[in-house]
N, CA, C and O atoms as CSV, one atom per row, in Angstrom:
chain,resi,resn,atom,element,x,y,z
A,1,MET,N,N,-9.563,-9.067,-9.276
A,1,MET,CA,C,-9.086,-8.799,-10.423
A,1,MET,C,C,-7.329,-8.339,-10.485
A,1,MET,O,O,-6.522,-7.507,-10.069
A,2,GLN,N,N,-7.494,-9.834,-11.520
A,2,GLN,CA,C,-6.027,-9.748,-11.428
A,2,GLN,C,C,-5.053,-8.453,-12.515
A,2,GLN,O,O,-5.452,-8.211,-13.654
A,3,PRO,N,N,-3.909,-7.814,-11.984
A,3,PRO,CA,C,-3.617,-6.499,-13.140
A,3,PRO,C,C,-3.332,-7.207,-14.530
A,3,PRO,O,O,-2.991,-8.369,-14.751
A,4,GLY,N,N,-3.572,-6.177,-15.381
A,4,GLY,CA,C,-3.227,-7.161,-16.885
A,4,GLY,C,C,-1.495,-6.468,-17.243
A,4,GLY,O,O,-0.678,-6.159,-16.376
A,5,GLY,N,N,-1.259,-6.345,-19.034
A,5,GLY,CA,C,-0.121,-5.234,-19.001
A,5,GLY,C,C,-0.065,-5.812,-20.724
A,5,GLY,O,O,-0.156,-6.989,-21.075
A,6,LEU,N,N,0.079,-4.820,-21.463
A,6,LEU,CA,C,1.253,-5.173,-22.985
A,6,LEU,C,C,2.468,-4.354,-22.435
A,6,LEU,O,O,2.589,-3.449,-21.609
A,7,HIS,N,N,3.265,-5.019,-23.199
A,7,HIS,CA,C,4.526,-3.960,-23.596
A,7,HIS,C,C,4.769,-4.637,-25.229
A,7,HIS,O,O,4.507,-5.700,-25.791
A,8,ARG,N,N,5.366,-3.455,-25.554
A,8,ARG,CA,C,5.940,-3.585,-27.276
A,8,ARG,C,C,6.718,-2.538,-27.276
A,8,ARG,O,O,6.659,-1.354,-26.943
A,9,THR,N,N,7.861,-3.663,-27.978
A,9,THR,CA,C,9.236,-2.781,-28.164
A,9,THR,C,C,8.758,-2.702,-29.934
A,9,THR,O,O,8.337,-3.452,-30.815
A,10,THR,N,N,9.235,-0.953,-29.687
A,10,THR,CA,C,9.169,-0.641,-31.150
A,10,THR,C,C,10.725,-0.249,-31.560
A,10,THR,O,O,10.910,0.198,-32.692
A,11,THR,N,N,11.645,-0.381,-30.820
A,11,THR,CA,C,13.179,-1.025,-31.865
A,11,THR,C,C,13.864,-1.705,-30.751
A,11,THR,O,O,13.189,-2.452,-30.042
A,12,ALA,N,N,15.152,-1.539,-30.501
A,12,ALA,CA,C,15.472,-2.351,-29.856
A,12,ALA,C,C,15.866,-2.335,-28.398
A,12,ALA,O,O,16.149,-3.160,-27.529
A,13,LYS,N,N,15.678,-0.112,-28.608
A,13,LYS,CA,C,15.841,0.621,-27.422
A,13,LYS,C,C,15.221,1.183,-26.784
A,13,LYS,O,O,15.524,1.747,-25.732
A,14,ASP,N,N,13.459,1.088,-27.727
A,14,ASP,CA,C,12.736,1.211,-27.331
A,14,ASP,C,C,11.961,0.567,-26.903
A,14,ASP,O,O,11.993,-0.637,-27.160
A,15,GLN,N,N,10.633,1.277,-25.815
A,15,GLN,CA,C,9.975,0.461,-25.291
A,15,GLN,C,C,8.517,1.224,-24.829
A,15,GLN,O,O,8.491,2.032,-23.901
A,16,VAL,N,N,7.457,0.890,-25.522
A,16,VAL,CA,C,6.496,1.172,-24.699
A,16,VAL,C,C,5.523,0.274,-24.229
A,16,VAL,O,O,5.173,-0.722,-24.861
A,17,PHE,N,N,4.913,0.732,-22.720
A,17,PHE,CA,C,4.172,-0.064,-22.254
A,17,PHE,C,C,2.419,0.557,-21.754
A,17,PHE,O,O,1.991,1.710,-21.690
A,18,GLY,N,N,1.545,-1.156,-21.388
A,18,GLY,CA,C,0.523,-0.467,-20.958
A,18,GLY,C,C,0.529,-1.304,-19.365
A,18,GLY,O,O,1.310,-2.206,-19.064
A,19,ARG,N,N,-0.334,-0.848,-18.662
A,19,ARG,CA,C,-1.215,-1.241,-17.903
A,19,ARG,C,C,-2.548,-0.960,-17.174
A,19,ARG,O,O,-3.125,0.117,-17.023
A,20,ILE,N,N,-2.923,-2.312,-16.722
A,20,ILE,CA,C,-4.123,-1.959,-16.451
A,20,ILE,C,C,-4.953,-2.890,-15.250
A,20,ILE,O,O,-5.244,-4.086,-15.247
A,21,GLU,N,N,-5.166,-1.951,-14.374
A,21,GLU,CA,C,-5.691,-2.869,-13.131
A,21,GLU,C,C,-6.537,-2.436,-12.658
A,21,GLU,O,O,-6.695,-1.216,-12.700
A,22,ALA,N,N,-7.627,-3.445,-11.869
A,22,ALA,CA,C,-8.901,-3.079,-11.216
A,22,ALA,C,C,-9.070,-4.046,-9.500
A,22,ALA,O,O,-9.304,-5.247,-9.368
A,23,VAL,N,N,-8.863,-3.052,-8.451
A,23,VAL,CA,C,-8.586,-3.499,-7.645
A,23,VAL,C,C,-10.002,-2.753,-6.731
A,23,VAL,O,O,-10.670,-1.900,-7.316
A,24,GLU,N,N,-10.352,-3.151,-5.328
A,24,GLU,CA,C,-11.558,-3.161,-4.976
A,24,GLU,C,C,-11.294,-2.676,-3.310
A,24,GLU,O,O,-10.498,-3.229,-2.552
A,25,LYS,N,N,-11.767,-2.047,-3.126
A,25,LYS,CA,C,-10.968,-0.942,-1.992
A,25,LYS,C,C,-12.161,-0.589,-0.560
A,25,LYS,O,O,-13.070,0.104,-1.018
A,26,ASP,N,N,-12.260,-0.714,0.118
A,26,ASP,CA,C,-13.017,0.078,1.246
A,26,ASP,C,C,-13.576,1.677,1.293
A,26,ASP,O,O,-12.793,2.496,1.774
A,27,LEU,N,N,-14.970,2.189,0.789
A,27,LEU,CA,C,-15.137,3.156,0.671
A,27,LEU,C,C,-14.349,4.017,1.685
A,27,LEU,O,O,-13.380,4.692,1.335
A,28,ASP,N,N,-14.930,3.951,3.305
A,28,ASP,CA,C,-14.683,3.840,4.426
A,28,ASP,C,C,-13.620,4.935,4.549
A,28,ASP,O,O,-13.607,6.130,4.844
A,29,LEU,N,N,-12.467,3.712,4.086
A,29,LEU,CA,C,-11.084,4.056,4.867
A,29,LEU,C,C,-10.874,4.472,3.289
A,29,LEU,O,O,-10.579,3.322,2.963
A,30,LEU,N,N,-10.784,5.248,1.957
A,30,LEU,CA,C,-10.996,5.953,0.922
A,30,LEU,C,C,-11.611,7.874,1.256
A,30,LEU,O,O,-11.153,8.794,0.579
A,31,LEU,N,N,-12.123,7.988,1.805
A,31,LEU,CA,C,-12.886,8.676,2.228
A,31,LEU,C,C,-12.378,9.427,3.648
A,31,LEU,O,O,-12.168,10.619,3.872
A,32,THR,N,N,-12.261,8.168,4.567
A,32,THR,CA,C,-11.892,9.334,5.691
A,32,THR,C,C,-10.118,9.384,6.168
A,32,THR,O,O,-9.544,10.166,6.925
A,33,LYS,N,N,-9.542,8.115,5.311
A,33,LYS,CA,C,-8.317,7.810,5.870
A,33,LYS,C,C,-7.480,6.793,6.980
A,33,LYS,O,O,-6.409,6.251,7.252
A,34,HIS,N,N,-9.132,7.049,7.441
A,34,HIS,CA,C,-8.636,5.768,8.387
A,34,HIS,C,C,-9.600,4.499,8.801
A,34,HIS,O,O,-10.826,4.604,8.779
A,35,VAL,N,N,-8.948,3.335,9.166
A,35,VAL,CA,C,-9.975,1.780,9.483
A,35,VAL,C,C,-11.249,2.659,10.491
A,35,VAL,O,O,-11.395,3.521,11.358
A,36,SER,N,N,-11.957,1.707,9.632
A,36,SER,CA,C,-13.543,1.814,10.503
A,36,SER,C,C,-13.509,0.667,11.701
A,36,SER,O,O,-13.094,-0.488,11.605
A,37,PRO,N,N,-14.050,1.312,12.818
A,37,PRO,CA,C,-13.791,0.434,13.804
A,37,PRO,C,C,-14.968,-0.191,14.222
A,37,PRO,O,O,-15.114,-0.482,15.410
A,38,GLU,N,N,-15.721,-0.402,13.488
A,38,GLU,CA,C,-17.527,-1.054,13.014
A,38,GLU,C,C,-16.641,-2.956,12.606
A,38,GLU,O,O,-15.522,-2.933,12.093
A,39,HIS,N,N,-17.205,-4.134,12.863
A,39,HIS,CA,C,-16.205,-4.957,12.748
A,39,HIS,C,C,-17.969,-5.534,11.200
A,39,HIS,O,O,-19.180,-5.377,11.353
A,40,GLY,N,N,-17.479,-5.920,10.429
A,40,GLY,CA,C,-18.335,-6.916,9.365
A,40,GLY,C,C,-17.906,-5.875,8.313
A,40,GLY,O,O,-17.256,-4.849,8.111
A,41,PRO,N,N,-18.685,-6.801,7.789
A,41,PRO,CA,C,-18.380,-6.235,6.150
A,41,PRO,C,C,-18.255,-4.545,5.749
A,41,PRO,O,O,-19.145,-3.781,6.123
A,42,GLN,N,N,-17.421,-4.190,5.192
A,42,GLN,CA,C,-17.622,-3.194,5.414
A,42,GLN,C,C,-18.062,-2.829,3.280
A,42,GLN,O,O,-18.006,-3.807,2.534
A,43,PRO,N,N,-18.485,-1.235,2.596
A,43,PRO,CA,C,-18.830,-1.456,1.272
A,43,PRO,C,C,-16.945,-1.260,0.793
A,43,PRO,O,O,-16.015,-0.616,1.277
A,44,LEU,N,N,-17.159,-2.631,-0.929
A,44,LEU,CA,C,-16.397,-1.514,-1.275
A,44,LEU,C,C,-16.282,-0.514,-2.201
A,44,LEU,O,O,-16.929,0.485,-1.886
A,45,VAL,N,N,-15.742,-0.441,-3.132
A,45,VAL,CA,C,-15.178,0.226,-4.412
A,45,VAL,C,C,-14.678,-0.376,-5.326
A,45,VAL,O,O,-13.829,-1.182,-4.945
A,46,ARG,N,N,-14.850,-0.334,-6.489
A,46,ARG,CA,C,-13.515,-0.707,-7.397
A,46,ARG,C,C,-12.712,0.631,-8.089
A,46,ARG,O,O,-13.248,1.387,-8.898
A,47,ILE,N,N,-11.649,0.728,-7.714
A,47,ILE,CA,C,-10.638,1.749,-8.662
A,47,ILE,C,C,-10.191,0.858,-9.616
A,47,ILE,O,O,-10.030,-0.342,-9.392
A,48,TRP,N,N,-9.910,1.608,-11.072
A,48,TRP,CA,C,-9.284,1.303,-12.098
A,48,TRP,C,C,-8.163,2.007,-11.962
A,48,TRP,O,O,-8.134,3.069,-11.340
A,49,GLY,N,N,-7.225,1.523,-12.482
A,49,GLY,CA,C,-5.933,2.328,-13.419
A,49,GLY,C,C,-5.393,2.122,-14.252
A,49,GLY,O,O,-4.805,1.040,-14.263
A,50,PHE,N,N,-5.229,3.306,-15.807
A,50,PHE,CA,C,-4.866,2.466,-16.642
A,50,PHE,C,C,-3.859,4.014,-16.673
A,50,PHE,O,O,-4.047,5.144,-16.221
A,51,THR,N,N,-2.425,3.177,-17.675
A,51,THR,CA,C,-1.387,3.312,-17.243
A,51,THR,C,C,-0.854,2.988,-18.934
A,51,THR,O,O,-1.315,2.064,-19.605
A,52,ALA,N,N,0.429,4.172,-19.526
A,52,ALA,CA,C,0.627,4.100,-20.346
A,52,ALA,C,C,2.496,5.044,-20.140
A,52,ALA,O,O,2.967,6.075,-19.661
A,53,GLY,N,N,2.909,3.876,-20.837
A,53,GLY,CA,C,4.472,4.505,-20.564
A,53,GLY,C,C,5.639,4.263,-21.600
A,53,GLY,O,O,5.414,3.248,-22.260
A,54,TYR,N,N,6.780,4.874,-21.928
A,54,TYR,CA,C,7.433,4.650,-23.081
A,54,TYR,C,C,8.568,4.767,-22.141
A,54,TYR,O,O,8.554,5.689,-21.325
A,55,SER,N,N,9.866,3.659,-22.183
A,55,SER,CA,C,11.025,4.148,-21.801
A,55,SER,C,C,11.936,3.595,-22.825
A,55,SER,O,O,11.622,2.846,-23.749
A,56,ARG,N,N,13.736,4.310,-22.386
A,56,ARG,CA,C,14.340,3.734,-23.712
A,56,ARG,C,C,16.386,3.566,-23.132
A,56,ARG,O,O,17.066,4.268,-22.383
A,57,ASP,N,N,16.632,2.626,-23.736
A,57,ASP,CA,C,17.957,1.894,-23.455
A,57,ASP,C,C,18.476,2.847,-23.821
A,57,ASP,O,O,17.978,3.302,-24.851
A,58,PHE,N,N,19.979,3.834,-23.088
A,58,PHE,CA,C,20.737,4.048,-23.347
A,58,PHE,C,C,22.245,3.962,-22.991
A,58,PHE,O,O,22.327,3.777,-21.777
A,59,ALA,N,N,23.662,4.033,-23.660
A,59,ALA,CA,C,25.125,3.174,-23.388
A,59,ALA,C,C,25.189,4.556,-22.315
A,59,ALA,O,O,24.845,5.692,-22.640
A,60,LEU,N,N,25.917,3.990,-20.463
A,60,LEU,CA,C,26.301,5.168,-20.163
A,60,LEU,C,C,27.677,3.763,-19.591
A,60,LEU,O,O,28.840,3.790,-19.996
A,61,LEU,N,N,27.322,3.079,-18.971
A,61,LEU,CA,C,29.234,2.382,-19.432
A,61,LEU,C,C,29.225,1.007,-19.211
A,61,LEU,O,O,28.423,0.233,-18.689
A,62,PRO,N,N,30.489,0.879,-19.821
A,62,PRO,CA,C,30.088,-1.168,-20.245
A,62,PRO,C,C,30.022,-1.637,-19.202
A,62,PRO,O,O,30.535,-1.344,-18.123
A,63,GLY,N,N,29.225,-2.563,-19.589
A,63,GLY,CA,C,28.326,-3.553,-18.153
A,63,GLY,C,C,27.373,-3.647,-18.171
A,63,GLY,O,O,26.682,-4.666,-18.187
A,64,LEU,N,N,27.036,-2.336,-18.175
A,64,LEU,CA,C,25.791,-1.628,-17.305
A,64,LEU,C,C,24.400,-1.434,-18.713
A,64,LEU,O,O,24.177,-0.783,-19.734
A,65,ASP,N,N,23.919,-2.278,-18.030
A,65,ASP,CA,C,22.606,-2.064,-18.480
A,65,ASP,C,C,21.489,-0.726,-18.124
A,65,ASP,O,O,20.768,-1.004,-17.166
A,66,THR,N,N,21.221,0.700,-18.742
A,66,THR,CA,C,20.598,2.125,-18.686
A,66,THR,C,C,19.329,2.259,-19.252
A,66,THR,O,O,19.134,2.745,-20.366
A,67,ARG,N,N,18.593,1.898,-18.614
A,67,ARG,CA,C,17.777,2.729,-19.296
A,67,ARG,C,C,17.095,4.003,-18.523
A,67,ARG,O,O,17.493,4.272,-17.390
A,68,VAL,N,N,16.188,4.691,-19.065
A,68,VAL,CA,C,15.261,5.940,-18.670
A,68,VAL,C,C,13.776,5.627,-18.872
A,68,VAL,O,O,13.525,4.891,-19.826
A,69,GLY,N,N,12.866,6.015,-18.214
A,69,GLY,CA,C,10.991,5.817,-18.955
A,69,GLY,C,C,10.998,7.736,-17.958
A,69,GLY,O,O,11.685,8.619,-17.442
A,70,ALA,N,N,9.183,7.108,-18.436
A,70,ALA,CA,C,8.074,7.532,-17.711
A,70,ALA,C,C,6.751,7.250,-18.035
A,70,ALA,O,O,6.202,6.980,-19.103
A,71,ASP,N,N,6.337,7.374,-16.849
A,71,ASP,CA,C,4.949,6.798,-17.495
A,71,ASP,C,C,3.433,7.850,-17.109
A,71,ASP,O,O,3.624,9.036,-16.841
A,72,VAL,N,N,2.102,7.328,-17.118
A,72,VAL,CA,C,1.399,8.502,-16.762
A,72,VAL,C,C,0.312,7.470,-16.852
A,72,VAL,O,O,0.080,6.805,-17.862
A,73,THR,N,N,-0.431,7.381,-15.546
A,73,THR,CA,C,-1.601,6.262,-15.196
A,73,THR,C,C,-3.188,7.845,-14.857
A,73,THR,O,O,-3.209,8.888,-14.203
A,74,MET,N,N,-3.850,7.365,-15.439
A,74,MET,CA,C,-5.179,7.542,-15.383
A,74,MET,C,C,-6.223,6.698,-14.616
A,74,MET,O,O,-6.404,5.523,-14.933
A,75,TYR,N,N,-7.026,7.375,-13.444
A,75,TYR,CA,C,-8.101,6.568,-12.122
A,75,TYR,C,C,-9.698,6.729,-13.124
A,75,TYR,O,O,-9.911,7.698,-13.852
A,76,ALA,N,N,-10.388,5.904,-12.996
A,76,ALA,CA,C,-11.612,6.029,-12.706
A,76,ALA,C,C,-11.961,5.037,-11.447
A,76,ALA,O,O,-11.531,3.946,-11.073
A,77,PHE,N,N,-13.370,6.342,-10.781
A,77,PHE,CA,C,-14.090,5.123,-9.865
A,77,PHE,C,C,-15.000,5.700,-9.354
A,77,PHE,O,O,-15.046,6.869,-9.738
A,78,PRO,N,N,-16.164,5.300,-8.290
A,78,PRO,CA,C,-16.973,6.039,-8.304
A,78,PRO,C,C,-16.969,7.550,-7.734
A,78,PRO,O,O,-16.160,7.919,-6.882
A,79,SER,N,N,-17.902,8.335,-8.261
A,79,SER,CA,C,-18.402,10.220,-8.591
A,79,SER,C,C,-18.169,10.317,-7.045
A,79,SER,O,O,-17.705,11.415,-6.739
A,80,SER,N,N,-18.415,9.232,-5.685
A,80,SER,CA,C,-18.479,9.451,-4.470
A,80,SER,C,C,-17.205,9.846,-4.368
A,80,SER,O,O,-17.154,11.068,-4.227
A,81,LEU,N,N,-16.307,9.406,-4.377
A,81,LEU,CA,C,-14.815,9.761,-4.245
A,81,LEU,C,C,-14.077,10.886,-4.489
A,81,LEU,O,O,-12.942,11.105,-4.067
A,82,ASP,N,N,-14.929,11.787,-5.368
A,82,ASP,CA,C,-14.881,12.743,-6.309
A,82,ASP,C,C,-14.418,14.001,-5.374
A,82,ASP,O,O,-13.615,14.716,-5.973
A,83,PRO,N,N,-14.875,14.665,-3.408
A,83,PRO,CA,C,-14.305,15.263,-3.771
A,83,PRO,C,C,-13.374,14.749,-2.409
A,83,PRO,O,O,-13.404,15.700,-1.628
A,84,VAL,N,N,-12.640,13.740,-1.869
A,84,VAL,CA,C,-10.817,13.629,-2.201
A,84,VAL,C,C,-10.085,13.163,-2.792
A,84,VAL,O,O,-8.975,12.825,-2.381
A,85,TYR,N,N,-10.722,12.946,-4.492
A,85,TYR,CA,C,-9.495,13.023,-4.422
A,85,TYR,C,C,-9.446,13.113,-6.632
A,85,TYR,O,O,-8.847,12.601,-7.578
A,86,GLY,N,N,-10.528,14.126,-6.342
A,86,GLY,CA,C,-10.705,14.874,-8.097
A,86,GLY,C,C,-11.413,14.040,-9.104
A,86,GLY,O,O,-11.438,12.809,-9.104
A,87,SER,N,N,-12.121,15.017,-10.165
A,87,SER,CA,C,-12.588,14.076,-10.583
A,87,SER,C,C,-11.818,13.896,-11.764
A,87,SER,O,O,-12.262,13.597,-12.873
A,88,THR,N,N,-10.681,14.090,-11.463
A,88,THR,CA,C,-9.805,13.325,-13.093
A,88,THR,C,C,-7.934,13.215,-12.613
A,88,THR,O,O,-7.047,13.658,-13.342
A,89,PRO,N,N,-7.663,12.487,-11.165
A,89,PRO,CA,C,-6.359,12.172,-11.123
A,89,PRO,C,C,-6.113,11.765,-11.294
A,89,PRO,O,O,-6.547,10.616,-11.213
A,90,VAL,N,N,-4.796,12.174,-11.902
A,90,VAL,CA,C,-3.232,12.169,-12.506
A,90,VAL,C,C,-1.662,11.745,-11.921
A,90,VAL,O,O,-0.878,12.434,-11.269
A,91,SER,N,N,-1.545,10.513,-12.357
A,91,SER,CA,C,-0.268,10.072,-11.924
A,91,SER,C,C,1.136,10.296,-12.385
A,91,SER,O,O,1.224,9.214,-12.966
A,92,VAL,N,N,2.142,10.772,-12.557
A,92,VAL,CA,C,3.265,10.329,-13.367
A,92,VAL,C,C,4.047,10.502,-12.683
A,92,VAL,O,O,4.081,11.350,-11.792
A,93,HIS,N,N,5.004,9.563,-13.027
A,93,HIS,CA,C,6.255,8.572,-12.618
A,93,HIS,C,C,7.546,8.803,-13.772
A,93,HIS,O,O,7.201,9.053,-14.926
A,94,GLY,N,N,8.819,8.728,-13.497
A,94,GLY,CA,C,10.023,8.595,-14.425
A,94,GLY,C,C,10.325,8.199,-13.645
A,94,GLY,O,O,9.768,8.154,-12.548
A,95,PHE,N,N,11.467,7.717,-14.020
A,95,PHE,CA,C,12.882,6.044,-13.618
A,95,PHE,C,C,13.827,6.523,-14.516
A,95,PHE,O,O,13.899,7.318,-15.454
A,96,LEU,N,N,14.790,5.456,-13.651
A,96,LEU,CA,C,15.872,5.076,-13.967
A,96,LEU,C,C,16.604,4.226,-13.988
A,96,LEU,O,O,17.506,4.795,-14.603
A,97,ARG,N,N,17.072,2.988,-13.749
A,97,ARG,CA,C,16.642,1.643,-14.472
A,97,ARG,C,C,18.528,1.433,-14.648
A,97,ARG,O,O,19.069,1.992,-15.601
A,98,PHE,N,N,19.401,0.583,-13.633
A,98,PHE,CA,C,20.281,0.080,-13.728
A,98,PHE,C,C,20.428,-1.043,-13.983
A,98,PHE,O,O,19.757,-1.518,-13.067
A,99,ARG,N,N,20.932,-2.210,-14.736
A,99,ARG,CA,C,20.988,-3.438,-14.600
A,99,ARG,C,C,22.295,-4.137,-14.854
A,99,ARG,O,O,22.730,-3.826,-15.963
A,100,TRP,N,N,23.062,-4.968,-14.210
A,100,TRP,CA,C,24.439,-5.352,-14.040
A,100,TRP,C,C,24.802,-6.730,-14.828
A,100,TRP,O,O,24.330,-7.840,-14.586
A,101,GLY,N,N,25.533,-6.469,-15.594
A,101,GLY,CA,C,25.432,-7.590,-16.482
A,101,GLY,C,C,25.093,-7.190,-18.282
A,101,GLY,O,O,25.074,-6.200,-19.013
A,102,ARG,N,N,24.754,-9.385,-18.403
A,102,ARG,CA,C,24.200,-8.815,-19.798
A,102,ARG,C,C,22.712,-9.209,-19.733
A,102,ARG,O,O,22.553,-10.241,-19.081
A,103,HIS,N,N,21.656,-8.714,-20.191
A,103,HIS,CA,C,20.467,-9.666,-20.084
A,103,HIS,C,C,19.655,-9.224,-21.720
A,103,HIS,O,O,19.053,-8.207,-22.065
A,104,ASP,N,N,19.952,-10.393,-22.384
A,104,ASP,CA,C,19.368,-10.293,-23.393
A,104,ASP,C,C,17.919,-10.803,-23.511
A,104,ASP,O,O,17.396,-11.845,-23.116
A,105,MET,N,N,17.408,-9.674,-24.222
A,105,MET,CA,C,15.537,-10.163,-24.633
A,105,MET,C,C,15.932,-11.046,-25.815
A,105,MET,O,O,14.949,-11.624,-26.278
A,106,HIS,N,N,16.888,-11.277,-26.338
A,106,HIS,CA,C,16.750,-12.565,-27.750
A,106,HIS,C,C,16.006,-13.338,-27.111
A,106,HIS,O,O,16.034,-13.659,-25.923
A,107,GLY,N,N,14.690,-13.912,-28.719
A,107,GLY,CA,C,13.688,-15.079,-28.331
A,107,GLY,C,C,12.627,-14.740,-27.495
A,107,GLY,O,O,11.726,-15.423,-27.008
A,108,MET,N,N,12.856,-13.753,-27.432
A,108,MET,CA,C,10.913,-13.563,-26.283
A,108,MET,C,C,10.219,-12.797,-27.417
A,108,MET,O,O,10.934,-11.965,-27.976
A,109,ASP,N,N,8.957,-12.923,-27.863
A,109,ASP,CA,C,7.953,-12.061,-28.284
A,109,ASP,C,C,7.521,-11.216,-28.015
A,109,ASP,O,O,6.744,-11.320,-27.066
A,110,ALA,N,N,7.738,-9.567,-28.743
A,110,ALA,CA,C,8.148,-8.749,-27.497
A,110,ALA,C,C,6.690,-7.984,-27.644
A,110,ALA,O,O,6.258,-7.272,-26.738
A,111,GLY,N,N,5.890,-8.235,-29.036
A,111,GLY,CA,C,4.176,-7.963,-29.049
A,111,GLY,C,C,3.598,-8.212,-28.335
A,111,GLY,O,O,2.861,-7.265,-28.060
A,112,SER,N,N,3.397,-9.184,-27.641
A,112,SER,CA,C,2.929,-10.706,-27.437
A,112,SER,C,C,2.106,-9.556,-26.073
A,112,SER,O,O,2.256,-8.335,-26.053
A,113,MET,N,N,1.251,-10.377,-25.033
A,113,MET,CA,C,0.618,-9.891,-24.547
A,113,MET,C,C,1.444,-10.203,-22.708
A,113,MET,O,O,0.910,-11.192,-22.207
A,114,HIS,N,N,2.013,-9.874,-22.215
A,114,HIS,CA,C,2.250,-10.366,-21.080
A,114,HIS,C,C,1.525,-10.254,-19.778
A,114,HIS,O,O,1.094,-9.160,-19.415
A,115,HIS,N,N,1.324,-11.637,-18.854
A,115,HIS,CA,C,0.143,-11.161,-17.628
A,115,HIS,C,C,1.652,-11.063,-16.204
A,115,HIS,O,O,2.672,-11.728,-16.020
A,116,MET,N,N,0.965,-9.780,-15.438
A,116,MET,CA,C,2.103,-9.426,-14.369
A,116,MET,C,C,1.204,-9.765,-13.337
A,116,MET,O,O,-0.016,-9.619,-13.275
A,117,HIS,N,N,2.158,-10.327,-12.393
A,117,HIS,CA,C,1.750,-10.709,-10.979
A,117,HIS,C,C,2.375,-9.881,-10.054
A,117,HIS,O,O,2.169,-10.036,-8.850
C-alpha cells in the first residue's frame, strides 16, 4: 500500500500536515526482533501509522530558509503485538530545517492532496 499525505498551508509561514501509512511486516520479526530461519512464507501483519504535525518558517539569516516543527504519530496494529509495543504506542518528533537559496512555493495549490513517495 502506498502512503498518502495531506498538506495544508494556513498562512505563508505556518503549515499543518498529515500522513497515513500502511505496511505489512513479518509477525515473527516484530515479536522476536530476529529473522526466522524457516524458509517459506511467514505470517504478515498490517501496521498503520497516522501522523499529524505543524511547522513554521522564521527568519534567521538572509538567504537561509529556516523552519521549525513537530509531529506526533499514533500506530494501529493487531493486539498480538501489544506485549512488545504496548496497546497505544505514540512517537513524537521535532525538527529544524535549513535551506539555502530562495525556495518559493508560489503557484502551488497548498490545499491540495499530495501523493508522497
